[in-house]
N, C-alpha and C positions, 0 to 999 in steps of 0.2 A: 503493498497498499504505498503510496506518498504521501506526504508532507512537507506543509511550505515553513521554512526555515522565520523565526520569528524573532529582533533585534529586543533585546529586555536590557536598558543602559548600554554596559561595556559588554554585555553576554549575548546569546544566540540560544533559544529556546527550540520547541517542536511539541507540538500536542501529541497525548500519548492517547491510543483508541480506548473508548468508553469501555467496549466488552474488556478488553485485555486489565483495565483499571478495577472494572464489578468481579470478575472472575478471581483475581486476585485478594480482592475486597483492600484494596489499596485509599489513605486517605489523603490530607493534606499533609506532609512532614513527614511520612513515611518515606524510606532511603529504597533505592533501586542502582542496580550495579551498570557500569559502560566497560566497553570493553573492545577496545580497534584490533580485529581478530587479525585482521590484514589489510593491505591496503581497498581503501574504499569503502571497508567494512567494518560495523560497528554494531556490538550486539547489546540489548537491554536484559536485563534480569533483574527478576524478583527476587528480593531477599529473604523475603516470608516463605515459611514452609507449609507448602497444602496438608492440614494434616489429614484429610479428607480421603490424601492421597497413601498414607500410610496402614490403609487395610485395605485390602480387596475381598469380596465375600462371593464366592462361585459357586455357583445354584450345578450338583448334580442329577444329572437325568437319570433314571432307571433304566439298569443294564447298559448306560457308556462305559468302552472300555475304556480299562485304566490307563491305555496307552495317552489315549484324549485327556484324560484327567490329569496325569502327570504335563503334557504339553500345556494346557491353562495355569497349572502352579508355575512352570518353567517362566511362560510367559510376567506374571505374576512377578516372581523372583526377578526377574532382568529386569524390569522395569521401575525396582525398588523399594516395592511393599515391604514393611514392614512384619505385617501380620496376615497370613491367610485363612480364610475362615472357610471349609467345604462344606457344604448343608443339601442334604435330601437324603433319600432313605439306602443308606451304603452297603452290599453287597459284600464279602466277603473277598470276590477276586477283586474289587474296588479297593478293600483296604491293603492290597499288595503296594498302593501308591505309597504308602508311608517309608515300604523299603527303597522303594526307588528315590523317593526324597531323600532317605538322611544317607544314601547311597553317593549322587550326584552334586545336591545344593549345601554347600558350607556356610553351617552358622543355622541352619533353618531346626527346628526341634519340633516335636509334638508338646503342646502346652494342654489339651482338653482333647478327648477321643470319646465319642458315644456312636449307638449307631443311627444319629440322624445327623450328627457333624461331628467335624476335624479341624482344629486347630496350629496351624504352627505358628511360630514366632520365632522372628531373627536375631538371633544374638551376637552377632557381627558389626563392632564398630566403623561400618566399611568408610569413613573418614578416612581412619589410620592403618589404611590399605599400604601397602609398597607394590605399586605395579610392578616395579621393575624384578624385586625380590620373588614374586610371586610366578613372572612371567621365567623369569632364572630356572624356578622348580621345576615347570614344564618340563623346559629343554633337561633339565638333569632327570626328571622322570623318565621321558625318549630313552636316553642316554642306557638310563636302567633295565628298561625293556630290554634293548637290543642286543647288552651285555650279559642279561640271562639269559635269553634267546639263545645265543650263539657254545654260551656255556652247557646249556643244556640240550643243545643241535651235539656238541663235541664230544659229551659224557655219554649219549647216547640213552638220555632219558625222556619217559613220555610225558609232555608237558604239558598235556591237558589244558583247561583255562586260567592255567597260571599268567599268562601274557595278558590276556582279558581283565583279570583280576586287577593287574599293576595297571592298566590303561583305564582303570578308573579315576585314580589319583588325578590322571588327566584331563578325566571330564569333569572331575569335580574342580580345579583351579582354574581352567579354561572358563566356566561356568561362572565362578566368582570375577574373574578378570573381566569378562564381557559385562558383567554387572556393574562395575566399576567405572569401566570404560562408557557405559551408557549413562551413567550417572555425571560423569565429568564433563557427558558432551551437552547437558540439561542444566547442569551447575555449574556457573562459571565461578563460586567460589571455592567449589571442589578440584574445580580444573588447576586453578592457581595453586590448591594442594599438590596434586600432584607433578606439577611444574612441569608440566606438557603443553602445547596448543592442539590446537585442531587438527592439524596438519597430523602433527604426531601422532595423537590419540586415534588417527583411520588408519595410519601405515601399522603401528600396534596392534588393531584388530587385526587386519588380516595377514599380520603374523602369527598371533594367534591360532589362527580359524586353520592357517597350512599345517602348524604345529601339530590340531587337534587332528586335522586328517593322516598325518606320518603316522601317528598311534593308531589310527584304525587300520593303517597299512600293515603294521608291523603285529597287530592282532591277524589280520588275515594271514603272515607268512607262517604264522607260528603255528596255525591252522590245518595249513597245507602240509606242514612237517611232522603232525601230530602222527602219533600210528592208531590209536583207536579213535574211534568221533566221539564228542562229547554232546550233551544238549544242545549248547551255544550252539555247534558247529553244524547239527542238524536242523535246528532252526534259520540260521541264515543261509544252509545251503551249500556248505564245503562239504570236499568229498576226500576220504581217506586216502593217500598213496603210501607205496610201500618204500620204507628205508630204504636209501640209496647211497652207498658211500662216494660218488661223484657228486651227487645230488649236494649231498653236504656241507662236503668244501668250498662248492662255488656258496652256498649259504651264509656259510659261515664267515668266509673272505668277505660277502659284499656286506655284511653286520657289522664288521669292524673297521671296513674301509670306510663305510657310513659313519660308524662313529667320529673317527678319526678327521672325515671334512665337516660334521656339525657342530664340533666343540671348536673350534676357531670362528666360524660364524656365530656362533653362543658369547663369546670374548670379543668380537668386533661390535657388536650390540653394544654390551653394556661397558663397555669401554671407549667407545667412542672412535676406534679404528677403522675408519670410513675407507684410508688406503687397502685396509687388508681385506674386507667385505669387499672390493674390487677387484685384488688378485684374484680371490677366491673365486667370482662371477665370471669374470674373464677367462680361466684356465680352465673352467668347471668340463668341458669336454676332453683334456687332457687327464683327469683325475682315475684313480682308481677303482673308482666305484660304478665310471662309466666301463671302463674295459673290461671289469667282470661281466656287467649287461651283455657287450658285444660276444663274450667268450662262450655266454650261453644264449645264446643267439645262432650263435655258428654250429654248437650243438643240437640246437632244436631243427636246425637249418641242415643236417648233418643225417639223412636216414637212413644211413647205411649202417648206422651205428643203434646195433637192433640191443646194447645193455640200455641204453638209456630212452628210461619213459620219459617221452617228449611231451605227453598232456602234463606231466607234472613241473617239467620246466616250463612252459607254456603258461601256467596256472602263476607260478611264482616271479615270471618277468612282468604280470600284468600288475605284480602289486612295487615290485625292485623300482620298476621306470616311475611310477607317481610319488613315490619316495625319495628317489635322487629329484625330478622336477619340483616337487614341492621345495624341498632344502635349495635346489637355484633361486626360487620364488622369492625364500625368505633371505637369503645374499642378495639378491638385486632391493629388498625393501631396506635393507641394513645402510646402501650406499646414500638413500634418499632423506634417509634420519638424520 
């Protein structure tokens, strides 16, 4: 919307929309926050907290799938609600949402539970969250997953759902960081506490999303290296392949080389080493991780090699390649931070 500039003595002023004033219940002498975020852009933020936005009431329909209920709770969590109340006649399957919330949403605890409602309350002081610290922990969780997976393959252990369970920590942390990022983009006061501008927050959001996807790919690799199916594997349609020493060696090498690749990207991000990030990105196609993929692809194309399960290699490559491309994208984002 357009506004005309008014001259008041030695200063200049603009009128604020009546609807915006009424929405935040602003009165004369109330303070607002002005921030110039880039050339030509000035943001106006209300400093009053919308108390009505601290609590969200979610009506649950009879027989509504648990996944739908969780999605509604997740939306409220990301949008910063402190208390979430589920109301309706909840059945046994719908009550499973409590376990999902406790596994995936840091800080949310059940305060009340009955047949007609569940109350979740947030005990995290989001204003005290250090974004860099939690982002670093996501990198470290992923490195731990890859290390554990490589070790289990080397020792010929059955992996089961171990990597999937480790990935839960990644999901929990990414959800918390996304919540913080969303708040920072809405609240200029909190944005100042993060010591990041809008541009940095948007790029960090993209990095977090790519890290989350890498976690999913590592889980997939673990399932394709399993010797016995798990419930989760069946649910997501993963196939069990027979263990092969040749494929084991390739997978272990790929994981270890990826670890040696992602660590300097992590360090470049937090130590502001732009030149390091540029070097990592521009030399990406000469890295060991790519040579492993090329070597595995050559095995796949060599149809005369009857000792190799080509379907197994194909499934692994479908997960190796995204891990590398997502890591490249993170390195590219570090360059522009």
